KOLMIMAR-869874 format. One record per residue (C-alpha): residue number from 1; residue in one letter; chain; x, y, z. Coordinates in nm, 3 decimals, padded with zeros to 5 digits. Layout:
<nodes>
<node><fimar>NUM</fimar><marba>a</marba><zakol>A</zakol><east>X</east><north>Y</north><up>Z</up></node>
...
</nodes>
This chain:
<nodes>
<node><fimar>1</fimar><marba>m</marba><zakol>A</zakol><east>01.949</east><north>00.732</north><up>03.984</up></node>
<node><fimar>2</fimar><marba>k</marba><zakol>A</zakol><east>02.197</east><north>00.665</north><up>03.703</up></node>
<node><fimar>3</fimar><marba>k</marba><zakol>A</zakol><east>02.059</east><north>00.312</north><up>03.654</up></node>
<node><fimar>4</fimar><marba>e</marba><zakol>A</zakol><east>01.703</east><north>00.444</north><up>03.627</up></node>
<node><fimar>5</fimar><marba>l</marba><zakol>A</zakol><east>01.803</east><north>00.705</north><up>03.373</up></node>
<node><fimar>6</fimar><marba>f</marba><zakol>A</zakol><east>01.998</east><north>00.449</north><up>03.172</up></node>
<node><fimar>7</fimar><marba>l</marba><zakol>A</zakol><east>01.701</east><north>00.208</north><up>03.178</up></node>
<node><fimar>8</fimar><marba>l</marba><zakol>A</zakol><east>01.468</east><north>00.487</north><up>03.069</up></node>
<node><fimar>9</fimar><marba>l</marba><zakol>A</zakol><east>01.695</east><north>00.575</north><up>02.775</up></node>
<node><fimar>10</fimar><marba>v</marba><zakol>A</zakol><east>01.723</east><north>00.210</north><up>02.672</up></node>
<node><fimar>11</fimar><marba>l</marba><zakol>A</zakol><east>01.345</east><north>00.164</north><up>02.679</up></node>
<node><fimar>12</fimar><marba>f</marba><zakol>A</zakol><east>01.292</east><north>00.484</north><up>02.484</up></node>
<node><fimar>13</fimar><marba>n</marba><zakol>A</zakol><east>01.536</east><north>00.369</north><up>02.215</up></node>
<node><fimar>14</fimar><marba>l</marba><zakol>A</zakol><east>01.375</east><north>00.027</north><up>02.190</up></node>
<node><fimar>15</fimar><marba>f</marba><zakol>A</zakol><east>01.028</east><north>00.170</north><up>02.138</up></node>
<node><fimar>16</fimar><marba>s</marba><zakol>A</zakol><east>01.156</east><north>00.429</north><up>01.890</up></node>
<node><fimar>17</fimar><marba>c</marba><zakol>A</zakol><east>01.328</east><north>00.161</north><up>01.684</up></node>
<node><fimar>18</fimar><marba>k</marba><zakol>A</zakol><east>01.015</east><north>-00.053</north><up>01.688</up></node>
<node><fimar>19</fimar><marba>k</marba><zakol>A</zakol><east>00.819</east><north>00.229</north><up>01.526</up></node>
<node><fimar>20</fimar><marba>m</marba><zakol>A</zakol><east>01.092</east><north>00.277</north><up>01.265</up></node>
<node><fimar>21</fimar><marba>l</marba><zakol>A</zakol><east>01.081</east><north>-00.096</north><up>01.183</up></node>
<node><fimar>22</fimar><marba>y</marba><zakol>A</zakol><east>00.701</east><north>-00.084</north><up>01.139</up></node>
<node><fimar>23</fimar><marba>n</marba><zakol>A</zakol><east>00.728</east><north>00.219</north><up>00.912</up></node>
<node><fimar>24</fimar><marba>a</marba><zakol>A</zakol><east>01.005</east><north>00.057</north><up>00.707</up></node>
<node><fimar>25</fimar><marba>a</marba><zakol>A</zakol><east>00.794</east><north>-00.256</north><up>00.660</up></node>
<node><fimar>26</fimar><marba>l</marba><zakol>A</zakol><east>00.489</east><north>-00.051</north><up>00.557</up></node>
<node><fimar>27</fimar><marba>e</marba><zakol>A</zakol><east>00.696</east><north>00.155</north><up>00.315</up></node>
<node><fimar>28</fimar><marba>r</marba><zakol>A</zakol><east>00.845</east><north>-00.160</north><up>00.161</up></node>
<node><fimar>29</fimar><marba>n</marba><zakol>A</zakol><east>00.492</east><north>-00.291</north><up>00.099</up></node>
<node><fimar>30</fimar><marba>g</marba><zakol>A</zakol><east>00.378</east><north>00.034</north><up>-00.063</up></node>
<node><fimar>31</fimar><marba>a</marba><zakol>A</zakol><east>00.149</east><north>00.162</north><up>00.212</up></node>
<node><fimar>32</fimar><marba>f</marba><zakol>A</zakol><east>00.279</east><north>00.520</north><up>00.171</up></node>
<node><fimar>33</fimar><marba>n</marba><zakol>A</zakol><east>00.258</east><north>00.534</north><up>-00.210</up></node>
<node><fimar>34</fimar><marba>d</marba><zakol>A</zakol><east>00.035</east><north>00.805</north><up>-00.355</up></node>
<node><fimar>35</fimar><marba>e</marba><zakol>A</zakol><east>00.006</east><north>00.643</north><up>-00.697</up></node>
<node><fimar>36</fimar><marba>m</marba><zakol>A</zakol><east>-00.071</east><north>00.292</north><up>-00.814</up></node>
<node><fimar>37</fimar><marba>k</marba><zakol>A</zakol><east>00.136</east><north>00.136</north><up>-01.092</up></node>
<node><fimar>38</fimar><marba>l</marba><zakol>A</zakol><east>-00.070</east><north>-00.078</north><up>-01.326</up></node>
<node><fimar>39</fimar><marba>k</marba><zakol>A</zakol><east>00.064</east><north>-00.403</north><up>-01.464</up></node>
<node><fimar>40</fimar><marba>k</marba><zakol>A</zakol><east>-00.045</east><north>-00.518</north><up>-01.810</up></node>
<node><fimar>41</fimar><marba>l</marba><zakol>A</zakol><east>-00.052</east><north>-00.864</north><up>-01.959</up></node>
<node><fimar>42</fimar><marba>v</marba><zakol>A</zakol><east>-00.104</east><north>-00.862</north><up>-02.336</up></node>
<node><fimar>43</fimar><marba>n</marba><zakol>A</zakol><east>-00.141</east><north>-01.133</north><up>-02.599</up></node>
<node><fimar>44</fimar><marba>d</marba><zakol>A</zakol><east>-00.259</east><north>-01.113</north><up>-02.960</up></node>
<node><fimar>45</fimar><marba>r</marba><zakol>A</zakol><east>-00.631</east><north>-01.089</north><up>-02.869</up></node>
<node><fimar>46</fimar><marba>k</marba><zakol>A</zakol><east>-00.669</east><north>-00.959</north><up>-02.514</up></node>
<node><fimar>47</fimar><marba>e</marba><zakol>A</zakol><east>-00.519</east><north>-00.722</north><up>-02.264</up></node>
<node><fimar>48</fimar><marba>i</marba><zakol>A</zakol><east>-00.542</east><north>-00.772</north><up>-01.889</up></node>
<node><fimar>49</fimar><marba>v</marba><zakol>A</zakol><east>-00.472</east><north>-00.481</north><up>-01.657</up></node>
<node><fimar>50</fimar><marba>f</marba><zakol>A</zakol><east>-00.378</east><north>-00.588</north><up>-01.305</up></node>
<node><fimar>51</fimar><marba>f</marba><zakol>A</zakol><east>-00.430</east><north>-00.352</north><up>-01.012</up></node>
<node><fimar>52</fimar><marba>p</marba><zakol>A</zakol><east>-00.184</east><north>-00.437</north><up>-00.732</up></node>
<node><fimar>53</fimar><marba>i</marba><zakol>A</zakol><east>-00.402</east><north>-00.314</north><up>-00.445</up></node>
<node><fimar>54</fimar><marba>t</marba><zakol>A</zakol><east>-00.278</east><north>-00.278</north><up>-00.091</up></node>
<node><fimar>55</fimar><marba>h</marba><zakol>A</zakol><east>-00.537</east><north>-00.278</north><up>00.183</up></node>
<node><fimar>56</fimar><marba>l</marba><zakol>A</zakol><east>-00.355</east><north>-00.001</north><up>00.364</up></node>
<node><fimar>57</fimar><marba>g</marba><zakol>A</zakol><east>-00.281</east><north>00.317</north><up>00.175</up></node>
<node><fimar>58</fimar><marba>t</marba><zakol>A</zakol><east>-00.304</east><north>00.694</north><up>00.165</up></node>
<node><fimar>59</fimar><marba>e</marba><zakol>A</zakol><east>-00.610</east><north>00.891</north><up>00.060</up></node>
<node><fimar>60</fimar><marba>m</marba><zakol>A</zakol><east>-00.428</east><north>01.002</north><up>-00.256</up></node>
<node><fimar>61</fimar><marba>f</marba><zakol>A</zakol><east>-00.355</east><north>00.638</north><up>-00.343</up></node>
<node><fimar>62</fimar><marba>y</marba><zakol>A</zakol><east>-00.723</east><north>00.546</north><up>-00.338</up></node>
<node><fimar>63</fimar><marba>a</marba><zakol>A</zakol><east>-00.817</east><north>00.862</north><up>-00.531</up></node>
<node><fimar>64</fimar><marba>d</marba><zakol>A</zakol><east>-00.568</east><north>00.751</north><up>-00.797</up></node>
<node><fimar>65</fimar><marba>v</marba><zakol>A</zakol><east>-00.722</east><north>00.401</north><up>-00.801</up></node>
<node><fimar>66</fimar><marba>k</marba><zakol>A</zakol><east>-01.070</east><north>00.552</north><up>-00.850</up></node>
<node><fimar>67</fimar><marba>n</marba><zakol>A</zakol><east>-00.948</east><north>00.772</north><up>-01.138</up></node>
<node><fimar>68</fimar><marba>k</marba><zakol>A</zakol><east>-00.784</east><north>00.477</north><up>-01.313</up></node>
<node><fimar>69</fimar><marba>i</marba><zakol>A</zakol><east>-01.093</east><north>00.258</north><up>-01.274</up></node>
<node><fimar>70</fimar><marba>d</marba><zakol>A</zakol><east>-01.316</east><north>00.534</north><up>-01.411</up></node>
<node><fimar>71</fimar><marba>s</marba><zakol>A</zakol><east>-01.094</east><north>00.590</north><up>-01.714</up></node>
<node><fimar>72</fimar><marba>l</marba><zakol>A</zakol><east>-01.076</east><north>00.217</north><up>-01.790</up></node>
<node><fimar>73</fimar><marba>k</marba><zakol>A</zakol><east>-01.455</east><north>00.182</north><up>-01.754</up></node>
<node><fimar>74</fimar><marba>k</marba><zakol>A</zakol><east>-01.495</east><north>00.454</north><up>-02.018</up></node>
<node><fimar>75</fimar><marba>k</marba><zakol>A</zakol><east>-01.282</east><north>00.238</north><up>-02.249</up></node>
<node><fimar>76</fimar><marba>n</marba><zakol>A</zakol><east>-01.522</east><north>-00.058</north><up>-02.191</up></node>
<node><fimar>77</fimar><marba>y</marba><zakol>A</zakol><east>-01.293</east><north>-00.268</north><up>-01.974</up></node>
<node><fimar>78</fimar><marba>f</marba><zakol>A</zakol><east>-01.451</east><north>-00.540</north><up>-01.760</up></node>
<node><fimar>79</fimar><marba>f</marba><zakol>A</zakol><east>-01.361</east><north>-00.565</north><up>-01.394</up></node>
<node><fimar>80</fimar><marba>y</marba><zakol>A</zakol><east>-01.322</east><north>-00.868</north><up>-01.172</up></node>
<node><fimar>81</fimar><marba>y</marba><zakol>A</zakol><east>-01.257</east><north>-00.810</north><up>-00.807</up></node>
<node><fimar>82</fimar><marba>e</marba><zakol>A</zakol><east>-01.203</east><north>-00.991</north><up>-00.484</up></node>
<node><fimar>83</fimar><marba>k</marba><zakol>A</zakol><east>-01.503</east><north>-01.029</north><up>-00.257</up></node>
<node><fimar>84</fimar><marba>v</marba><zakol>A</zakol><east>-01.462</east><north>-01.123</north><up>00.105</up></node>
<node><fimar>85</fimar><marba>i</marba><zakol>A</zakol><east>-01.761</east><north>-01.273</north><up>00.285</up></node>
<node><fimar>86</fimar><marba>p</marba><zakol>A</zakol><east>-01.724</east><north>-01.270</north><up>00.664</up></node>
</nodes>
């Protein structure tokens, strides 16, 4: 009985730690961010605004992306985006 209980506790801890590792990796990659930070490249004639998009994010993150795109469109920015063809 003691061995079974010990084994059960060990398995529970292993699976709990696995979830913590996944969440730590997602957090490190910005999956839980609610706001996107723009990056700008500027020279004497042009300005490029880079959107560091993650393909996994919160609803607030994508609402923030939409707001930033809309405001830049009003300022006559051009957009180039990635297109994936399956």
